Residue, then its C-alpha position, 0 to 999 in steps of 0.5 A: m748327643s750320641d752314647t759316646e758323648q754322654p757322660i758316664s757319671r755325674f762326678e769327675i772321672p780321673d785320668l787313668a795316668m793319674m790314678p794310684d798304681d794299684i787302681r790303675e793296674r786293676i783297671l788295666a787288668v780288667q780291660e785286658k780281660s774284657g776288652f773294655i773298662p767297665n764304667i763302674f771302675l772309672a767312676l769309683a776311681h774318683r774316690p780311691d779308698e772307696f774303690r778299694a773297699f768296694f771291690a774288696y767286698h765285691d770280690a769277697l762275695m762274688e768270686k768265692p768258691g761255695n755252693l752258690s755258683k757264680a751264675e747264681r750270684e749274678m742272678i741275685v744281682v740282676a733280680t735285686s738290681n731290677l727292683n732297685q731300678c739300677q740300669y747299670c747293674v741290670i745291664a752289666h751283671g745281666a751280661i755277666l750272668r749270660i756268660r756265666a750261665k752260658d744262656p743268652l736269655i736268662a738275664d732278661q728273664v731274671a730281670v723282668n720276672y724271675r718267677k717265670a724264668d727258666i731257672s730251677d726251683r732252688q734258684k727261685a728260692i734263692l731269689d725269693y730270699a734275696v728279694r726279701v732281703s732287698t725289699a723287706a729285710h726286717e721281715v726275714g724270719d725262720a721260715d725264710f731259712e727253712a725254705l732255703r734249707a729245703h733246697g740244700i742251701d746251708d747257713d753260709d750260703i744264706w749269709d752270702i745270698g743276704a750279703i750280696a742282696a745288701f751289698f748291691a742295694m748299696s751299689n744300686r743306690l750309688a750307681n743311680a745317684m751318680s747316674l752311672r751309664p752302662n757301657a755299650e759293650f754290655y748290651t751284646l755280651g753273651r748273646 
């Protein structure tokens, strides 16, 4: 079976024409901007209310202005998604990271071992905290906050780092459970 014949999810993918108007419009807007429809949009369209809730929270975390750059937000997704063994999110958000960072190497470095990646000490501190939230949130303490504050990261940013790690932990588990397949287009974007 070729990649194009492989199902993108274990669950039924609804026909675009049969989707609620707001969901179809969002999907078509993404397709127009990127040139393809990321499989996560099609897979989540299976459950319209969850599609809306998922993308509302995604956008609240990933598209907001603040002291964390959009590339740093994507770094969090890539590093924690690798720990959660989520192929879809590592590949898809790795592509977005390469584009936002304007660096064709960064996503692979962050996914494999961010501690050896060509990123700043501030970014390593961000990822240290994100990984802690992702793997041992019950151990987060004042020392974690102080380490971030030493890099000029404020409480709003600390919340965002934790929320992104937590949101994508859920997303990673869902993508793995549905066997969500990355779009072939993601592998070469930003390279």
